Biopython code that builds the backbone (N, CA, C, O; Angstrom):
import numpy as np
from Bio.PDB.StructureBuilder import StructureBuilder

atoms = [
    (1, "MET", "N", (-44.511, -69.724, -152.757)),
    (1, "MET", "CA", (-44.541, -70.011, -154.216)),
    (1, "MET", "C", (-44.395, -68.596, -155.074)),
    (1, "MET", "O", (-43.633, -68.401, -156.021)),
    (2, "ARG", "N", (-45.186, -67.811, -154.575)),
    (2, "ARG", "CA", (-45.075, -66.526, -155.249)),
    (2, "ARG", "C", (-43.641, -65.881, -155.440)),
    (2, "ARG", "O", (-43.060, -65.492, -156.453)),
    (3, "ALA", "N", (-43.191, -65.914, -153.778)),
    (3, "ALA", "CA", (-41.647, -65.554, -153.915)),
    (3, "ALA", "C", (-40.664, -66.076, -154.679)),
    (3, "ALA", "O", (-39.760, -65.430, -155.209)),
    (4, "GLY", "N", (-40.873, -67.507, -154.752)),
    (4, "GLY", "CA", (-40.046, -68.301, -155.727)),
    (4, "GLY", "C", (-40.075, -67.912, -157.073)),
    (4, "GLY", "O", (-39.062, -67.978, -157.768)),
    (5, "ARG", "N", (-41.158, -67.508, -157.501)),
    (5, "ARG", "CA", (-41.485, -67.194, -158.810)),
    (5, "ARG", "C", (-40.718, -65.720, -159.122)),
    (5, "ARG", "O", (-40.109, -65.440, -160.155)),
    (6, "ARG", "N", (-40.899, -64.939, -158.052)),
    (6, "ARG", "CA", (-40.303, -63.562, -158.238)),
    (6, "ARG", "C", (-38.887, -63.764, -158.271)),
    (6, "ARG", "O", (-38.355, -63.164, -159.204)),
    (7, "ALA", "N", (-38.101, -64.431, -157.533)),
    (7, "ALA", "CA", (-36.699, -64.763, -157.312)),
    (7, "ALA", "C", (-36.425, -65.320, -158.582)),
    (7, "ALA", "O", (-35.436, -64.794, -159.093)),
    (8, "ALA", "N", (-36.997, -66.273, -159.329)),
    (8, "ALA", "CA", (-36.595, -66.897, -160.445)),
    (8, "ALA", "C", (-36.819, -65.612, -161.797)),
    (8, "ALA", "O", (-36.140, -65.552, -162.822)),
    (9, "ARG", "N", (-37.781, -64.830, -161.469)),
    (9, "ARG", "CA", (-37.926, -63.797, -162.599)),
    (9, "ARG", "C", (-36.561, -62.813, -162.404)),
    (9, "ARG", "O", (-35.865, -62.481, -163.363)),
    (10, "GLU", "N", (-36.312, -62.432, -161.114)),
    (10, "GLU", "CA", (-35.056, -61.629, -160.956)),
    (10, "GLU", "C", (-33.797, -62.171, -161.379)),
    (10, "GLU", "O", (-32.929, -61.481, -161.915)),
    (11, "TRP", "N", (-33.671, -63.562, -161.112)),
    (11, "TRP", "CA", (-32.301, -64.234, -161.468)),
    (11, "TRP", "C", (-32.294, -64.283, -163.110)),
    (11, "TRP", "O", (-31.244, -64.115, -163.731)),
    (12, "ARG", "N", (-33.597, -64.537, -163.787)),
    (12, "ARG", "CA", (-33.834, -64.326, -165.227)),
    (12, "ARG", "C", (-33.226, -63.050, -165.687)),
    (12, "ARG", "O", (-32.371, -63.001, -166.571)),
    (13, "ALA", "N", (-33.746, -61.918, -164.988)),
    (13, "ALA", "CA", (-33.517, -60.741, -165.585)),
    (13, "ALA", "C", (-31.920, -60.470, -165.420)),
    (13, "ALA", "O", (-31.234, -59.969, -166.311)),
    (14, "ARG", "N", (-31.430, -60.880, -164.138)),
    (14, "ARG", "CA", (-29.926, -60.524, -163.926)),
    (14, "ARG", "C", (-29.075, -61.402, -164.985)),
    (14, "ARG", "O", (-28.070, -60.874, -165.462)),
    (15, "THR", "N", (-29.387, -62.574, -165.335)),
    (15, "THR", "CA", (-28.594, -63.195, -166.352)),
    (15, "THR", "C", (-28.850, -62.737, -167.743)),
    (15, "THR", "O", (-27.967, -62.820, -168.597)),
    (16, "ALA", "N", (-29.988, -62.273, -167.989)),
    (16, "ALA", "CA", (-30.199, -61.571, -169.322)),
    (16, "ALA", "C", (-29.234, -60.294, -169.546)),
    (16, "ALA", "O", (-28.625, -60.026, -170.582)),
    (17, "MET", "N", (-29.236, -59.591, -168.368)),
    (17, "MET", "CA", (-28.451, -58.296, -168.433)),
    (17, "MET", "C", (-27.007, -58.736, -168.532)),
    (17, "MET", "O", (-26.275, -58.133, -169.316)),
    (18, "LYS", "N", (-26.484, -59.840, -167.730)),
    (18, "LYS", "CA", (-25.041, -60.219, -167.743)),
    (18, "LYS", "C", (-24.961, -60.571, -169.265)),
    (18, "LYS", "O", (-24.043, -60.155, -169.972)),
    (19, "THR", "N", (-25.874, -61.283, -169.683)),
    (19, "THR", "CA", (-25.509, -61.809, -171.226)),
    (19, "THR", "C", (-25.425, -60.716, -172.258)),
    (19, "THR", "O", (-24.702, -60.770, -173.253)),
    (20, "LYS", "N", (-26.353, -59.561, -171.889)),
    (20, "LYS", "CA", (-26.452, -58.566, -172.959)),
    (20, "LYS", "C", (-25.139, -57.799, -172.703)),
    (20, "LYS", "O", (-24.565, -57.397, -173.715)),
    (21, "GLY", "N", (-24.558, -57.525, -171.475)),
    (21, "GLY", "CA", (-23.219, -56.979, -171.115)),
    (21, "GLY", "C", (-22.322, -57.534, -171.982)),
    (21, "GLY", "O", (-21.774, -56.807, -172.811)),
    (22, "ARG", "N", (-22.072, -58.752, -171.928)),
    (22, "ARG", "CA", (-21.044, -59.517, -172.574)),
    (22, "ARG", "C", (-21.079, -59.413, -173.991)),
    (22, "ARG", "O", (-20.052, -59.332, -174.666)),
    (23, "ILE", "N", (-22.515, -59.412, -174.579)),
    (23, "ILE", "CA", (-22.477, -59.271, -176.138)),
    (23, "ILE", "C", (-22.198, -57.766, -176.581)),
    (23, "ILE", "O", (-21.862, -57.495, -177.734)),
    (24, "VAL", "N", (-22.351, -56.869, -175.649)),
    (24, "VAL", "CA", (-22.000, -55.283, -175.902)),
    (24, "VAL", "C", (-20.650, -55.247, -175.776)),
    (24, "VAL", "O", (-20.088, -54.518, -176.594)),
    (25, "CYS", "N", (-19.748, -55.993, -174.753)),
    (25, "CYS", "CA", (-18.349, -55.926, -174.774)),
    (25, "CYS", "C", (-17.710, -56.540, -175.981)),
    (25, "CYS", "O", (-16.754, -55.972, -176.510)),
    (26, "ILE", "N", (-18.208, -57.729, -176.471)),
    (26, "ILE", "CA", (-17.759, -58.354, -177.663)),
    (26, "ILE", "C", (-17.952, -57.352, -178.817)),
    (26, "ILE", "O", (-16.969, -57.014, -179.476)),
    (27, "LYS", "N", (-19.066, -56.905, -179.064)),
    (27, "LYS", "CA", (-19.306, -56.108, -180.031)),
    (27, "LYS", "C", (-18.388, -54.672, -180.058)),
    (27, "LYS", "O", (-17.816, -54.209, -181.045)),
    (28, "ASP", "N", (-18.414, -54.181, -178.864)),
    (28, "ASP", "CA", (-17.223, -53.119, -178.746)),
    (28, "ASP", "C", (-16.051, -53.490, -178.974)),
    (28, "ASP", "O", (-15.320, -52.704, -179.576)),
    (29, "ALA", "N", (-15.606, -54.615, -178.618)),
    (29, "ALA", "CA", (-14.036, -55.044, -179.139)),
    (29, "ALA", "C", (-14.025, -55.227, -180.380)),
    (29, "ALA", "O", (-13.002, -54.863, -180.962)),
    (30, "GLN", "N", (-15.019, -55.776, -181.112)),
    (30, "GLN", "CA", (-14.936, -55.869, -182.439)),
    (30, "GLN", "C", (-14.867, -54.565, -183.075)),
    (30, "GLN", "O", (-14.040, -54.437, -183.978)),
    (31, "ASP", "N", (-15.583, -53.590, -182.762)),
    (31, "ASP", "CA", (-15.755, -52.337, -183.344)),
    (31, "ASP", "C", (-14.324, -51.763, -183.403)),
    (31, "ASP", "O", (-13.827, -51.350, -184.451)),
    (32, "ARG", "N", (-13.650, -51.763, -182.127)),
    (32, "ARG", "CA", (-12.291, -51.384, -181.775)),
    (32, "ARG", "C", (-11.180, -51.711, -182.706)),
    (32, "ARG", "O", (-10.316, -50.932, -183.110)),
    (33, "VAL", "N", (-11.355, -53.283, -183.062)),
    (33, "VAL", "CA", (-10.521, -53.950, -183.821)),
    (33, "VAL", "C", (-10.682, -53.406, -185.306)),
    (33, "VAL", "O", (-9.735, -53.183, -186.060)),
    (34, "LEU", "N", (-11.935, -53.240, -185.589)),
    (34, "LEU", "CA", (-12.210, -52.934, -186.879)),
    (34, "LEU", "C", (-11.835, -51.318, -187.396)),
    (34, "LEU", "O", (-11.486, -51.049, -188.545)),
    (35, "THR", "N", (-11.980, -50.380, -186.355)),
    (35, "THR", "CA", (-11.558, -49.257, -186.506)),
    (35, "THR", "C", (-9.988, -49.150, -186.499)),
    (35, "THR", "O", (-9.398, -48.316, -187.187)),
    (36, "ASP", "N", (-9.380, -50.007, -185.716)),
    (36, "ASP", "CA", (-7.964, -50.140, -185.872)),
    (36, "ASP", "C", (-7.334, -50.447, -187.117)),
    (36, "ASP", "O", (-6.258, -50.072, -187.584)),
    (37, "PHE", "N", (-8.267, -51.244, -187.579)),
    (37, "PHE", "CA", (-7.631, -52.095, -188.896)),
    (37, "PHE", "C", (-8.005, -51.093, -190.151)),
    (37, "PHE", "O", (-7.416, -51.190, -191.228)),
    (38, "LEU", "N", (-9.009, -50.151, -189.918)),
    (38, "LEU", "CA", (-9.332, -49.250, -190.915)),
    (38, "LEU", "C", (-8.256, -47.996, -190.880)),
    (38, "LEU", "O", (-7.914, -47.431, -191.918)),
    (39, "ARG", "N", (-7.821, -47.668, -189.738)),
    (39, "ARG", "CA", (-7.048, -46.602, -189.536)),
    (39, "ARG", "C", (-5.791, -46.881, -190.104)),
    (39, "ARG", "O", (-5.263, -46.085, -190.881)),
    (40, "SER", "N", (-5.206, -48.071, -189.742)),
    (40, "SER", "CA", (-3.812, -48.564, -190.319)),
    (40, "SER", "C", (-3.673, -48.521, -191.765)),
    (40, "SER", "O", (-2.623, -48.886, -192.295)),
]
sb = StructureBuilder()
sb.init_structure("model")
sb.init_model(0)
sb.init_chain("A")
sb.init_seg("    ")
for serial, (resi, resn, name, xyz) in enumerate(atoms, 1):
    if name == "N":
        sb.init_residue(resn, " ", resi, " ")
    sb.init_atom(name, np.array(xyz, "f"), 0.0, 1.0, " ", f" {name:<3s}", serial, name[0])
structure = sb.get_structure()
C-alpha cells in the first residue's frame, strides 16, 4: 500500500515535470517568434 502510494507520487511528480517542460518549450518558442517579429 505504502509502496503504491510512493509510486503514484513519483509518477505524479514525473508527469508534472513533463507538463512543466512542455509549457516552458511552448513559452520559449513564443518568445522566439516574438523577438523575430520585433527584429524584422
